[in-house]
Every structure is written in C-alpha cells, then in structure tokens.
N, C-alpha and C positions, 0 to 999 in steps of 0.2 A: 541432532541431525546425523544421518548416516553419511558415510563417505560418498555414496551415490547421490544423496541429496545435495551435498556440497558441490560435487562435480557438475550436477545438472543446473544448479541455481547461481553459482558463483564462478567468476572468471578470474584469471591471473591478469590483473590490470596492467602489469608491466609489458604484456604482450599485445596490448590493444592501442592503436593509434589514438591520439587525443580526441579526435572528433567522435570516435566510437565510445570512448570513456564517457563522453557527454550523453550518448544514447543510454549507456548502462546506468549512469547516475540518474537520468530522468526517469528511467523505468522504475527504479526503487523509490525515488521520491514520489512518483505518481501513486505507487502502491501504498506508501505510508500516508500520503495525503488523504486517501480514501478512508482512513480511520478518523479523520479530523472533524472539525466543526463545519457547520454550514458555510458555504463559500462567502455569503454576505456577512457572516458573523465574525470573520477574521479581519480585524482592523488594528490600528495602532494602540488601542486601549485594552485589547484582549489578547491573552496568550494564545498562540496557535499551537494546538495539541494534535497529536503527540509531539513531545519535544525531542529534538535530536541533538546529540553531542557528537561531533566528528572527532574521532581519536586517531591521531597519526602515530603509528608505531615505528620501531626501528630508527628512532631519531639519532641513535648513536652512530649510524652509518652515514649520516648527512655530511656533505662536503661544505655546507653553508650553515649559518646559525639557525637555531630552532625558530626564532621569531621571524626571521626572513622567510623560511620555508612555510611557516604558518600563514604569513601574509600572502605568499604566492598561491597557496591552496585556496584561501578565501577569495582571492581574485578570480581563480579558475571557476569556483562554484558560482560566483556572481555572473561570470560570462556565460556559463552553461544554463543556469536557471533564470537569469534575467529578473524581471519584476513579477514573475508568477507567484501567486500566494503561497505555493508550497515552499518557497525559499524561507518563509517566516518560521517554519518548523525548526530550522537550525538555530540553536541558541548559543553554541560555543564550539571552539576548536581547541583541542588540548593535545600537546605533543608529549609522547612517552617513549620509553625504551623498556623492553622486557628484560634487559640484562643490566642496564646501568642506572635506571631510575630508582630513587629511594622510596621508602614507605610514605614519606611526607609528600613526594610527587604524586603517588597514587591517591593519597588522602585528598588532594585537590579535586581529583575526578570523583571520588566518593561523595565529598561534600556537595559538589555541583549536582550530582544525581539526586541526592536527598532534597536539595533546594528546589529543583525543578519538579520532583515528584510531589512535594508538599503543596504545590500550586494547583494540582489536579483536584477538581471538585469532589471526587469520590474518596479522597484521602481521609481516613478515619470515619467514614460515614456508617451509621448504623442501618441495618437492613432487616426487613421482615424475615422471619424464619422460613416461610414458604418460598421466598426467593432463593435461599441457599439450597433448599431441597430441589427446587426446579433446576438450578444450575447443575446439581449432581446428576439429574436425569439427562440433561443436555450433554454432559461429559460422557455418559454411557453411549449416547448416539454417536458422538465423535469417535469413540473407540470402535464403534461398528462401521466406521468410515462413511457416515452420513455427512455430506459436505454442505448441502443447502436444504432449506425447508421453507415451504410456503407459510405465510402468516396464519392461515386458518389451521394448518397442520400443527402449528405451535400451540394454538389454543386447545385443539383436540388432545394433544399430547399431555398437557397439564391435567385435563379432565380424566384421562385414562389412568393416571397414577394418583388420583385424588388430590391434586395440587392446583385446583382451579383458581386462577387469579381473578379477582373480583370483577373487574370491568376492563374495557379496552384501554382506558387511560392508565390503569395500573400495568397492563401488559406492555404498553408503550414505554412506561417508566422503567420497567424491568429490562426490556430490550435495549433501551438507551444506556442504562447502567452497564449492561454486559458489553455494549459497544465501547463505552468510555474506558473500560478496563482491558479492552483488547481481546475478549473471549470470542466475540463474534462481530459481524458487521451488519448494521441495520440503519435504515433511514426512514423517518416517518413519511417523507414524501415519495418513497418507493417502497411501500409497506408490504407488497406481496412477496418480497424476497428477503429471507433471513439467511445470511451466510454463516454457517456454524464453524467452518474452518477457513480462516482468513487466507490461508495458502491457496485456496480455490480461486480467490480473486487475483492473486499474484499470477497464477497459472493462466487465467483469462488474459491479463494484460500482456503476458509473454507471447500470446497468439498474435497480437496486433501492434504493440508499441515498443517492442524490444529490439535490441541491436541485431544485425544480420547474423551474428555468430550464434544467437539463440535459434535461428530459423534455418540454418544451413542444412539440417537433416530433413527438412520438409520441402517437398517439391514446389511449394507455393513461391519460393524465392525466385523461381524461373518463370513465374506467371507474369504476363504483361501488366496486370493490375497491381501486383506487388512492386514491380519496377516503377510504376507511376507513383505508388505510395512513397517509395524511397526518394523520388526526385521532387514531387510536388506536395506530398502530404495528403493527396486525395485518397479517400477510403471508400471503395465502392461496396454496394450491397453484396455483389457476387464474391468479392474477396472476403468479406466478413463471414459469409456462409462457408466458404472453403476453409477459412482459418479455424472456424469452430467445429467443423465436421471432421470426424476421424480422430478426435482426441481420445484419451483414455476412457475406458468404459466407466460409466457412472459420473462423468464430469458434468453432464447436463448443460453444456455451454449453449447448444442450439436451443434447448428448451427454454432457457432463461435469457435468450439473446436480447429481447426488448429491454429487460431490466438492466442487463450489463451495459447496454448503450446509454441508458438513462443515467447510470452511475458515472460513466465516462464523461457524459455531457455535464453532469452536475459539478464535477471537479475540473472542468475546463481542459480535460485531456483531449476531447474532440469537440468540434462545433458542427452544427448543421446549417450551412448557408441557406438563406431564404430562397435563393434561386435554384436550389437542387434538393428536392424533398427526399430523394433516395440516396444521397451521398453525404459523407462526413469529411471533415478535414482534421488531421492531427495538429492541434494548435502549436505544440512545441516545435514542430518542424518549420514554423514560420519565423522563429526567433534566431 
C-alpha cells in the first residue's frame, strides 16, 4: 500500500474516542466478514473463516501487565461486537513488542498463523491447470483496474482466451475457490456480481457504515438523512443513492447498488424491516 492508501484507509486510533473506535472496528470486521462462509454455516462446530489474530504491539510501553491489557482488549472487542457472527472470526489475541520481544515470542505468532491456515479447506488442494491459467487472466484484468465483473462476462472472458470452463458447476467451484483464498468475492446466491478487487467492497462499505471521520469530506454528513442514520440507524433510499453517486470514476456503485445491498443484508450489516420496503436499518447501531 502507498502512503496515500494508508492515510485514506487507516486512522490513528489514539486520536479517536472509544465509541468511534467501535465504529472503526465494526467497519473492518464487516468487510472481513464478507469474505466468510454463509451466515447460517457459521456455528459452534465449524471454523469461521477467514481467521483473525489480533496482535497488540508496543507492549513494552504498557504501564500494566501484558495479560491484563490483553484481557481489557478482549473485553472491549466483546462489548463492541456483541454476539454478531463476525466476532467468531477472531481466534486469538497476541501481545508483542517490535523492540523487546524475542524470536521465540514471534515464533508463537508464526506457529499460530500456520495452525489456522492449515484448517482452510484449500490448504494443499490440487487444481485443474485451466483454473491456474484463468486466474492469471483475471490478474491481468485487475492490473487494468477492472474492479467488478458480471457473471456472464466471466464466462465470456474464459471463452475469449480459450479457457472455457466446462459447465456452470465448475465455474461456481472456480469462483468459490478464488473467494476462499481471498482473490475475489463471489456468492452463489448473488451470482450476477463478481468482485475482482476486494478493496472495491471495502470502499462501498465506507460509503455507508463507516465512522464520521471517513465521511467528513463528503457533504452528506450534513444531510438530514445522514443525521438520522447516525442517531437511529435508519438508512433511506435517498441516502443510499447520494452516498453511491459521485464516487470515483469506474466504481460502479450505483450500477451494482442492488447487489451491494443484498451482500450487506446477507451478512446482517443491514436489515430491511417488513414495515418499510424502501428502507434499511444498520444492525450494528442497535447494539
């Protein structure tokens, strides 16, 4: 990432009040959660993927013991995330120092990463050669700044380069594999949209569910609908349109608006109450 990317996407948490840190944490957890399994598939018997390890750095500057601080952080995360399924992605909390921790301390983190990675179904999986070639073609499109692609265009792309995948079932398997390893985002129940650059979905979420500091340069924070969103969680159709309109050229947020809202509903980021067909509610604002 460039320094501009870091400045745009990451904030200095020490400057943010606790309640806004919760907004910031929820924003990134929502984005990560969209990589994961079907909502109904996450239960006590199955790993919630992708896995997250929370690493606390600069522990040499703590005025209290590492274990005490780790317990405090875990408690804060529990307060912020509540019982939302996205909390299950967090598998461990590890405290380190870039200056005083030993190699054996870092080995604990390395071993934990390998342990969690080995539980992913795609670990060591053998693939058809044509899948690898297809992946290379998709990489070229990413380099050309293609962010999203319709499902039918995905099939046409394969045919155009002589890499036609045999049938729809194989195409779904290929896209699911690419989703599982984090190369793209694809859901079988929302098949018309394939997100080639996951950052595109992060940018979408920043339009609607991020902390006020992400939005301060956008006039919509002074909109009455935005103020209602902040106080009640009510997300109107007018606000959705305004938030998606005027983003960077080529984002296609408005074009894929229906699919975006389906994804947000799928992962319980928003809900559509039965009494209001044209409105949504941000679920995390109720916790």
